[in-house]
N, C-alpha and C positions, 0 to 999 in steps of 0.2 A: 707364164703363170701370173695370176693376179697378186699384187702386193697386199699384205694383210696388215702388218704393223707399221702404219704410217699415218700422219695427219697432214692435211693441207688446209690453206685458208678457206674459211667458209664462204667468203665472197666469190671465190672461184667456182664453187658448186652452184651458187645462186646465179652467177653469170651464165653458166651452162644451162640452168633451168630457164632463164630468160630466153635464151636461144631456142630451147624446146618449145616454150609457149608461143613463139613466133609462128610455128607451124599452123596454129589454129586459124589465124587470119590469112595465111598464105594459101591454105587449102579450102578456104571458104567457098562453098558452091551451093547457092540457093539456100543458105542457112539464115540469111537475114531477110525478113519479110518484105514483100513488095509494098509500095505505097506508104512507106514510112520515111519521114524526113530525117535530115542529118541531126537536128537537135533532139528529135525523139530517140534516134539510135544512140546518141551520145549519153542520154539519161540511162538507157538500157545498159550501155557499156559501164557506166559508173556503178550502177546497182550490181551488175554481174561481178565486177572485180572487187567490190566491197564484200560480196558473199565469198569470193575466193580468199580474201583476207581472213574472214571468220573461219573458213575451213582450215587455214594454216595454224590456228591458235593452239590446238593440243600439241602438235609437234614442235611449235615454237617454244611453248612453256617447258616441254621436256628437255629441249636442247639448252635453253637459256638458264633455267633454274637448276636442273639436275645433270646437265651435260650427258643426257642419254638419248639414244635414238629409239624408235619403237621396237626394233628387233631385240635390242638389249633389254628393254623393259619387259617384254613378253617372256624372254628366257629367264629373267630373274624372278618375275612374279608368278607366272603360271607355266612352269615347265611341263606339266602334264597335258595341257591343251595347246602347247606351243605348235605341235605339228598340225593341228587343225587350223590355227591362225596362219601358219606358213603355207598351207594348201590354199587358203582363201587368197592371200596376197600373191601367190604364184599365179593363180587363175586370173587375178586382177591384172597382173603384168602382161600375161598373154593376151587378154582381151584388149587392153590399151594399145599394145603393140599392133594388134590386128586392126584396131580402129583407125590408126593413122596409116598403116601400110596399105590397106584397101583404098583409102582416099588418095594416097600418093600414086599407087599404080594406075588408078582410074585417070588421074590428072595427066600422068606421063603418057598413057595410051591415047587420051583424047586430044592433047595439045601438042605432043611432040612426035611420037613414033607410033602411029596407028597400026603399023604392020607387026610391031613387037607384041608378043604374048604377055599378058599381065603376070602370069605365073613365072615366066622367065625373068621379068623385071623384079618380082618379089624374091626370087631365089638369089639374084645378084645382091640385092639390098641386104638380105638376111645373112649372106656369106660375109659381107663386109662388116656388118654389125657383130657377127660372131667373133671375128678377129679383134674388133675394138673392145668387146666385152672381156675377152681373154687377156687383153693388155691391162685392164684394170681401171678403176675410177680415177686414180691419180693422173694417169696418162690422158684419159679422155677429157677430164676437166681442164687440163693444160691446153689440149686441142680446142676446148670450148672458148678460151680467150682469143685465139686466132679467128675462130668462126664468128665470134661476136664483133670483132673488128671488121671482118669481111661483110657482115650483115649491115653494119653502119655505112660502109661504102656503097652497098647495093641500095639502101634506102635513100642516100643522098642522090644517087644517079636516077632512081625511079621518080622521086618527088621533084627534083629540080628539072627533070625532063618533062614532067607533067604540068609545070607551072603555066606554060603557054596555052594549055588546053582549058584552063579554068574559065568558067563563064558565070559571073555573078548576076548578070541580068536575066539570063534564062532560068537559073535555078536560085531561088531565094532562101533566106533563112526562116522558112516557115516551120510550123510545128504540126505534124500530122501523124496519126498512128491509131492503133486500136488496142484493146485489152489482149486480144489473141496475139497481136504483133509484139506487144510488150513481153508477154510470157515467152514467146518463141525467141525473140532477140536476146532477152536476158539469159535464157537457157544457153544460147550459143556463147555469150560472153562469160558464162560460168565455166566453160570448157577448160580454160587454163588451170582449173583447180587440180588437174591430174599432177601438176608439178609439186603440189603439197604432199602427195603420196610418195613421190620419189624422194623428196626432202626428208620425210619422216623415216625412211628406211636407210638412206645413204648419209644422213647428217652425222652419223657416228664417226665417219672418216675425217670430218672437218674440225677445225678449231677456230678460236677467236670469233665466235658467232656473236652478232649483235642483232637485236630485233629489227632495227631500222633497215637492215639489209633486205629483209622480206618486203618491207614497204617500198623500198627503192626499186626492187625487182618488179612489183606489181604496178607501181606508178609508171615505170618505163614501158611496160606492156600496154598500159592504158594510153600513153602518148603515141606509141606505135600504131595501135588499133585506131585511135582517133584520127591520126594522119591519113590512114587508108580510107576511113569512112569519109573524111573531108574531100579527098581527091576523087573518090568514086562518085560522090554526090555532085561535085561541082565541075569535074572534068568529063565524067562519063554520063552523068544525069540519068534520065529515064532509060536510055539505051542499055545501061548496065543491068536493069531488072530482068531482061530477057536473055541475058548472056551468062554462060557458065564461067566460073573462076574469075571473078571480077579483079582480083589482085593481079592475075596474069594479064588481063586487059590493060591494067594500068602500066605494066611494063612494056606492053606493045605500043601504046600511044606515046610513051615518053620519048622525046627526041632532044638530043643534045648535039650541037654543031660538031660535026666531025666524028661522032660516035654513033654507031648503029648496033643493033642486036642486043639491046638492054634486056630483052626478055630472057636471054641466056643467063643473066645474073639472077633473075627470078627462079629459073630452073635449078641453078646451082644452090641457091639459098634454100629452096624447098627440099631438095635432096639431102642437103647436109643437116637440116633441122630434123627431118624424119630419121636420118641416121643416128643423130644424137639421142632422140627419144628412145628408139628401140635398143640402142646400146646400153643406155642407163637402166632401162627396164630389165635387160638381161643381167646387168650388174646387181640390180635389186634382188632378182631371183637367186643369184649366186650368194649374196649376203645372207639371205634367209636360210638357205640350205647348207651353208658352211663353205668357206673358201678353200677347204682342203682338196675338193674335187672340182675345181673351176671348169676345166675342159669338159668333163662329163656333164655337169649341171647345165652349162651354156649350150652344149651340143643337143641334149635332149629337148630343151625348150625351144631351141631354134627350129628343130624338126617339127615340133608341135605347131609352132606359128606358121610354118610353111604349109603343113598339111591342112590347117584351118583355112589358109588363104586359097588353096586349091578347092576345098569344099565350097567356100563362099563364091568362087568364080563360076562354079557350075550350078549351085543351088541359090537362087535369089533370096529365099527365105532366110538362109544362114547369113548372107551378106547384109540383109536388112537388120537383123538382130545385132550383128557385129558393128554396124555403123549407125545405130540408133542414138542420137544425141541425148535424148531424155534418159534412156537407160544408162548411157555412159556417165552422165552427171550424177545419177543416183549411186552408181558404183563409186564414183569419186568421193561423194559426201560420206558414204558408208566407210570407205577405206581411209580417208584422210581425217574425218572429224568424229564420227560416231564411235567406232571401235577404239581409236587412240584416246578419245575423250573419256570413255568409260574406264579404260585402264588408268588414265591420269587421275581420275577421281578416286578410284580404289587405292592407287599408290599413295595419294596424299592422305587419305583416311588412315591407312596402315602406318604412315609416317607419324601422324599426330596421335595415334593410339598409345 
């Protein structure tokens, strides 16, 4: 059963959310436009993560000033429409889980086990996430500390192994891109805004929150993304433009004396980051619906996620909707910024009245 009456340090939740955000760059597959330079992509990265920071503002103010999460605010201010809000955020959690699950199963199938069925892979992942969600946020965020340390080890191996492949003579620090490329790339770098929604819902479990923790989380993501952009540009070069899963390629070309199979670290890192995302999203659903029926809540929505994955695997139109980055980011902005922002303004006005 999920633990209800407990508090854990807020930096532990944000460390887990940093690990979740890593999945965005790990599963990058033709999301960054061709013929755009490293410096151009770096500007898109900065703009995208600045927008992510703005999206965090409502939940950050609620937690910092009022020590409230969005679930508690809606229950307190609008109990009559709470179930409508709960339905929207439950649908959001399912959509987001599906967004990353579909991308993960495609990567798993394409790069590792082409004989394995994507629905079998999805079933195993959802089953593990079901167990994790039933254990609760406190246990999962403790596990997030270990996973973040493991991620640091993986990045050290991948980047240090890729140093010998860097070529600054062939690939220069030029600046090239287009307006369409800017919009497309910035949209991609806005994708980590989904962690703002998770924070808005689960921050009620945490204590000792400070605003700078969010900035540290986003800056850490920016450094991680920038490192991958740098190595893809100067180690893989133009070759990367025609290849799928460029981060996977980085792990393939990384070579350290006496150590082989670094791509297995990439696989483990991607698997664990998607596990963390889906598990925390199931915890979000459970928080919205009430923790008194944890197993029932998590079971029902785990089944919904799996059924949707089956539909997407057989119907291309469903898969395209569920993995549309523009639609996903609109969903993120609405769930993390617009709805909590409206509630925050109403809450402050009623407080001042």
